[in-house]
C-alpha positions in Angstrom: 1.5 -29.5 1.9 4.8 -27.6 2.3 5.7 -26.6 5.9 5.5 -22.8 5.2 2.2 -23.2 3.5 0.8 -25.1 6.5 2.4 -22.6 9.0 1.0 -19.7 7.0 -2.5 -21.3 6.9 -2.4 -21.8 10.7 -1.3 -18.3 11.3 -3.9 -16.9 9.0 -6.6 -18.9 10.8 -5.3 -17.5 14.1 -5.4 -14.0 12.7 -9.0 -14.4 11.5 -9.9 -15.8 15.0 -7.9 -12.7 16.5 -10.3 -10.4 14.5 -13.3 -12.1 16.3 -11.5 -11.7 19.6 -10.8 -8.0 19.0 -14.5 -7.4 18.5 -15.2 -9.1 21.8 -15.9 -7.5 25.2 -13.5 -10.2 26.5 -10.7 -8.8 24.3 -9.3 -6.8 27.3 -7.7 -10.1 28.3 -5.5 -9.9 25.3 -3.8 -6.8 26.7 -3.2 -8.1 30.2 0.5 -8.2 31.3 0.2 -12.0 32.0 -0.6 -12.5 28.3 -3.1 -14.8 26.8 -3.2 -18.4 25.4 -5.3 -19.3 22.3 -6.1 -23.0 21.7 -7.4 -24.7 18.5 -8.6 -28.3 18.8 -11.1 -30.9 17.6 -10.3 -30.2 14.0 -12.8 -32.0 11.6 -12.9 -31.9 7.8 -16.7 -32.2 7.2 -16.7 -32.3 3.4 -14.0 -33.0 0.8 -15.4 -33.5 -2.7 -14.4 -36.5 -4.7 -12.3 -38.5 -2.0 -14.2 -39.9 0.9 -11.3 -42.2 1.8 -8.8 -39.2 1.8 -11.2 -37.3 4.1 -11.4 -40.2 6.6 -7.7 -40.7 6.5 -7.0 -36.9 7.1 -9.6 -36.7 9.9 -8.0 -39.7 11.7 -4.7 -37.9 11.5 -6.1 -34.6 12.8 -8.3 -35.9 15.5 -5.6 -36.1 18.3 -3.9 -32.8 17.1 -4.3 -29.3 18.6 -2.5 -26.0 18.3 -1.6 -23.6 21.1 -0.3 -20.1 21.0 0.8 -18.3 24.1 1.8 -14.6 23.8 2.4 -11.4 25.7 3.7 -8.1 24.7 7.3 -9.3 24.5 7.3 -12.8 23.0 5.1 -15.7 21.7 5.2 -19.5 21.6 3.4 -21.7 19.0 3.0 -25.4 19.9 1.5 -28.4 18.2 0.2 -31.2 20.5 -0.9 -34.8 19.9 -3.3 -36.3 22.5 -2.2 -33.5 24.8 1.4 -34.2 24.5 3.7 -31.6 22.9 5.0 -32.6 19.4 6.9 -29.4 18.5 7.1 -25.7 19.5 8.5 -22.5 18.1 9.5 -19.7 20.4 9.6 -16.1 19.3 10.8 -12.9 20.8 9.6 -9.3 19.9 6.6 -10.4 17.7 3.2 -12.0 18.2 3.3 -14.5 15.5 5.8 -16.2 13.1 7.1 -13.8 10.5 5.2 -15.3 7.6 4.2 -11.9 6.3 0.5 -12.5 7.2 0.0 -9.5 9.4 -1.5 -6.9 7.0 -4.0 -5.6 9.7 -1.2 -5.0 12.2 0.9 -3.2 9.6 -2.1 -1.0 8.6 -2.7 0.0 12.2 1.1 0.7 12.7 1.2 2.7 9.6 -1.6 5.0 10.6 -1.0 5.3 14.3 2.8 5.2 14.5 4.7 5.5 11.3 2.9 8.4 9.7 2.9 10.4 12.9 6.6 9.7 13.3 7.3 10.6 9.6 5.3 13.8 9.9 7.2 14.9 13.0 10.6 14.2 11.5 9.6 16.3 8.5 8.1 19.1 10.4 10.1 22.3 10.1 11.7 23.7 13.4 9.6 26.9 13.1 6.1 27.0 14.6 3.6 25.8 12.0 0.2 27.3 12.3 -2.5 24.8 11.4 -5.2 25.8 8.8 -8.8 25.8 10.2 -10.8 23.6 8.0 -13.6 21.2 9.0 -13.5 17.9 7.2 -16.0 15.1 7.6 -14.3 11.7 7.3 -16.2 8.5 6.8 -16.4 6.2 9.9 -14.1 8.6 11.7 -14.5 11.8 13.9 -14.5 15.1 11.9 -11.3 17.1 11.8 -11.4 20.7 12.5 -8.0 21.8 11.2 -5.1 20.6 9.2 -1.4 21.0 9.0 0.0 20.9 5.5 3.6 20.2 4.5 5.2 20.2 1.0 8.1 17.7 1.1 10.9 17.6 -1.5 12.3 14.4 -2.8 15.6 15.1 -1.0 13.8 15.7 2.4 11.9 12.5 2.0 15.0 10.5 1.0 16.9 11.7 4.1 14.1 10.8 6.5 14.9 7.9 8.7 11.2 6.9 9.2 10.9 6.2 5.4 12.1 2.6 5.6 9.5 1.8 8.2 6.8 3.3 6.0 7.9 1.1 3.0 8.0 -1.9 5.4 4.4 -1.2 6.4 3.2 -0.8 2.9 4.9 -4.1 1.9 3.3 -5.9 4.9 -0.1 -4.7 4.1 0.1 -6.5 0.7 1.0 -9.8 2.4 -2.5 -11.5 1.9 -2.6 -10.7 -1.8 -1.8 -13.0 -4.6 1.9 -12.9 -5.7 2.5 -11.0 -2.4 6.3 -11.4 -2.5 6.6 -9.6 -5.8 4.0 -7.1 -4.6 5.8 -6.4 -1.3 9.1 -6.0 -3.2 7.6 -3.6 -5.6 6.0 -1.4 -2.9 9.2 -1.4 -0.9 11.1 -0.1 -3.9 8.9 2.8 -4.5 10.6 6.3 -4.3 9.2 9.7 -4.8 9.7 11.4 -8.2 8.0 14.7 -7.2 7.4 16.7 -4.1 4.8 15.2 -1.9 2.0 17.1 -0.2 1.4 15.7 3.3 -1.7 16.7 5.2 -2.4 15.9 8.9 -6.1 16.3 9.6 -6.5 17.1 13.3 -9.0 17.4 16.0 -9.3 20.5 18.4 -6.4 19.2 20.5 -4.1 19.0 17.4 -4.1 15.2 17.4 -4.2 13.4 14.1 -7.6 12.1 12.9 -6.6 11.1 9.4 -3.9 11.6 6.7 -3.8 12.8 3.1 -0.7 12.3 1.0 -0.4 13.0 -2.8 2.4 13.1 -5.2 4.2 10.8 -7.8 6.3 7.7 -7.1 8.2 5.2 -9.1 9.9 1.8 -8.7 13.0 3.2 -10.4 11.9 2.3 -13.9 9.3 3.7 -16.3 6.3 2.7 -14.1 5.5 6.1 -12.7 2.4 6.2 -10.5 0.2 8.9 -9.0 0.0 8.5 -5.3 -3.0 9.2 -3.2 -3.2 8.0 0.4 -6.2 9.2 2.6 -7.8 8.1 5.8 -7.2 6.9 9.3 -8.3 4.5 12.1 -10.1 5.0 15.3 -10.5 1.8 17.4 -12.4 -0.8 15.2 -13.5 2.1 12.9 -11.4 2.8 9.8 -11.6 4.4 6.5 -8.5 4.3 4.3 -7.7 4.4 0.6 -4.4 3.9 -1.2 -4.5 4.6 -4.9 -1.5 4.1 -7.3 -2.7 4.4 -10.9 -0.1 4.5 -13.6 0.4 7.9 -15.3 0.6 6.1 -18.6 -1.2 2.9 -19.5 -3.7 0.8 -17.4 -1.6 -0.5 -14.6 -3.3 0.3 -11.2 -3.3 -0.6 -7.5 -6.2 0.5 -5.4 -6.7 -0.5 -1.7 -9.9 0.5 0.3 -10.6 -0.2 4.0 -14.1 0.6 5.1 -14.9 -0.7 8.7 -17.5 0.5 11.1 -18.1 -0.4 14.8 -21.7 0.4 16.0 -22.4 0.0 19.8 -26.1 -0.6 21.0 -27.7 -1.3 24.3 -27.5 -5.1 23.9 -25.8 -5.7 20.7 -22.6 -4.4 19.0 -22.0 -4.8 15.3 -18.8 -4.6 13.3 -19.1 -4.6 9.5 -17.4 -3.4 6.4 -15.1 -4.4 3.6 -11.4 -4.4 2.7 -10.9 -4.4 -1.1 -7.7 -4.4 -3.2 -7.7 -4.3 -7.0 -4.6 -4.6 -9.0 -3.8 -4.6 -12.7 -0.2 -5.0 -13.9 1.0 -5.7 -17.4 -2.4 -7.1 -18.5 -2.9 -9.4 -15.4 -5.5 -8.3 -12.9 -7.0 -9.6 -9.7 -9.3 -8.6 -6.9 -9.2 -9.4 -3.2 -12.2 -8.6 -1.0 -12.6 -9.2 2.7 -16.0 -8.7 4.2 -16.6 -8.5 8.0 -20.1 -8.9 9.4 -20.0 -9.7 13.2 -22.5 -9.2 15.9 -21.8 -9.3 19.6 -24.8 -9.8 22.0 -23.9 -8.9 25.6 -26.9 -9.7 27.7 -25.2 -11.4 30.7 -22.7 -13.6 28.8 -21.6 -12.2 25.5 -22.2 -14.2 22.3 -20.3 -13.5 19.0 -21.7 -14.7 15.6 -21.6 -13.6 12.0 -19.0 -14.2 9.4 -15.6 -13.1 8.0 -15.2 -13.7 4.3 -12.0 -13.6 2.2 -12.5 -13.7 -1.7 -9.8 -13.8 -4.3 -10.6 -13.4 -8.1 -7.8 -14.2 -10.4 -8.0 -15.3 -14.1 -11.9 -15.0 -13.7 -11.9 -17.7 -11.1 -13.1 -16.9 -7.6 -12.0 -18.6 -4.4 -13.9 -17.8 -1.2 -12.9 -18.6 2.4 -15.6 -18.0 5.0 -15.0 -18.0 8.7 -18.2 -18.4 10.9 -17.7 -18.0 14.7 -20.0 -19.2 17.5 -18.3 -17.9 20.5 -19.3 -17.0 24.1 -17.3 -15.1 26.7 -17.5 -13.9 30.3 -14.7 -11.3 30.4 -12.0 -13.7 31.4 -12.2 -16.3 28.7 -13.7 -16.9 25.3 -14.6 -20.3 23.8 -16.6 -21.9 21.1 -16.3 -23.1 17.5 -15.1 -21.7 14.2 -16.4 -23.1 10.9 -14.2 -22.5 7.9 -15.5 -23.1 4.3 -13.6 -23.0 1.1 -15.4 -22.4 -2.3 -13.6 -22.7 -5.6 -15.3 -21.6 -8.8 -18.8 -21.5 -7.0 -18.4 -25.0 -5.6 -18.0 -25.7 -2.0 -14.8 -27.8 -1.9 -14.5 -28.4 1.8 -15.6 -27.3 5.2 -13.7 -27.5 8.5 -14.9 -27.0 12.1 -12.7 -26.7 15.1 -12.9 -25.6 18.7 -11.2 -22.4 19.9 -10.6 -21.0 23.3 -8.7 -17.9 24.7 -7.9 -17.4 28.3 -5.7 -15.2 30.5 -2.1 -16.3 31.2 0.7 -17.3 28.9 3.3 -19.9 29.8 6.3 -19.2 27.5 8.4 -22.2 27.9 11.5 -22.8 25.6 10.9 -24.1 22.0 12.7 -24.3 18.7 14.3 -20.9 17.7 13.6 -21.2 14.1 11.2 -22.8 11.5 13.6 -25.6 10.7 13.7 -26.9 14.3 9.9 -26.6 14.5 9.5 -28.4 11.2 11.9 -31.2 12.4 9.7 -31.9 15.4 6.6 -32.1 13.3 8.2 -34.3 10.6 9.5 -36.7 13.4 5.9 -37.1 14.7 4.5 -37.5 11.2 7.0 -40.2 10.3 6.1 -42.1 13.4 2.3 -41.8 12.8 2.6 -42.8 9.1 4.7 -45.8 10.0 1.6 -47.4 11.7 -0.7 -47.0 8.7 -1.5 -49.3 5.9 0.2 -48.7 2.5 -3.2 -47.3 1.1 -3.7 -45.0 4.1 -0.1 -43.9 3.9 -0.5 -43.0 0.2 -3.7 -41.1 0.9 -2.3 -39.0 3.8 0.9 -38.3 1.9 -1.1 -36.9 -0.9 -3.1 -34.7 1.4 -0.1 -33.3 3.3 2.3 -32.9 0.4 0.1 -31.3 -2.2 -2.3 -28.3 -2.3 -4.3 -29.5 -5.3 -7.0 -31.2 -3.4 -7.9 -27.9 -1.8 -9.5 -26.8 -5.1 -11.6 -29.9 -6.0 -12.0 -33.6 -6.4 -8.4 -34.8 -6.7 -7.6 -38.4 -6.0 -3.9 -39.5 -5.7 -2.4 -41.6 -8.5 -2.3 -45.3 -7.5 1.1 -46.5 -6.3 3.2 -48.3 -9.0 
């Protein structure tokens, strides 16, 4: 498997685990000044259709390996260990995870809570603007009682310094989608081709509860889209829609985020969906994420449920499911995660691993870029492979160098 694919998969798994942590009462430890350390270990491939020998070889390779990410508000460090000894590490400053573009939920939260307010204030005229009294009920969010409405010309928007951050947020929100590089570039190139109506829906204190932006945009060519952006976020509750249907033809992009946090005396639940549908030039796909988590907090807290990621493309559906079984005491969180992959309705493989999160982050030096990090991993891999039989070398090389086995019973071609 290519290095960036492996690194992206690891980061995606950590982000799914982070979603479980955010739902936890123990999540306060993630915000402490001393930082937090998350460890993944005891990785086991429990099922791999069509190649038992490959599964055994891969499990033997994974058994001594673990991953550790230490982070605080300023920097992060990702390390891979073998039998407790560090194999390679990557140090990062100013971001929580490697910049693989797999941070759509953080981009969404930044868009709603930072970028849009900054953009609005930059566009707000100097004269006092009286808000219009109008009560609006918003799904999953507090009702707004008033709104401030701006009509923004193309020239005003083009001169706005916050616009580039807005485009970056839009692009990053698409990072978990198929063909995300093309998608991110397309979103980042969109410009207004009409005046935009920007509404800030506010509470009684004049604070933003949600946003409503409408107008027309284009990527500079003939693909002109109607823009409708509506919604907001409040803690773990969110309702947000982004619609970009073509003014002519069937091309379309629609993103809907619908998440609800419900607190009870002994149990909290967090449920909802994130759905993206895209059709462009006759090619369409759908991505759907489903969250269904429960946190029982009688004494020690217990987190259970599932997080599901579904991708349908060319009428073939791939489904990743994460099932946590975690317990916490306010200072640390530990347990297991089970990850299952289905391809075309068939369970292809299932992985279990241990996960823990605890206060404190030791940010020792590490490689400054992906190349240095990959070099450390490759040195370890070459040393490990050198001690295997030719048949096991061939099996492990097949597993690590290709992605095909992830989608079914693929056995490597015999060595010549």
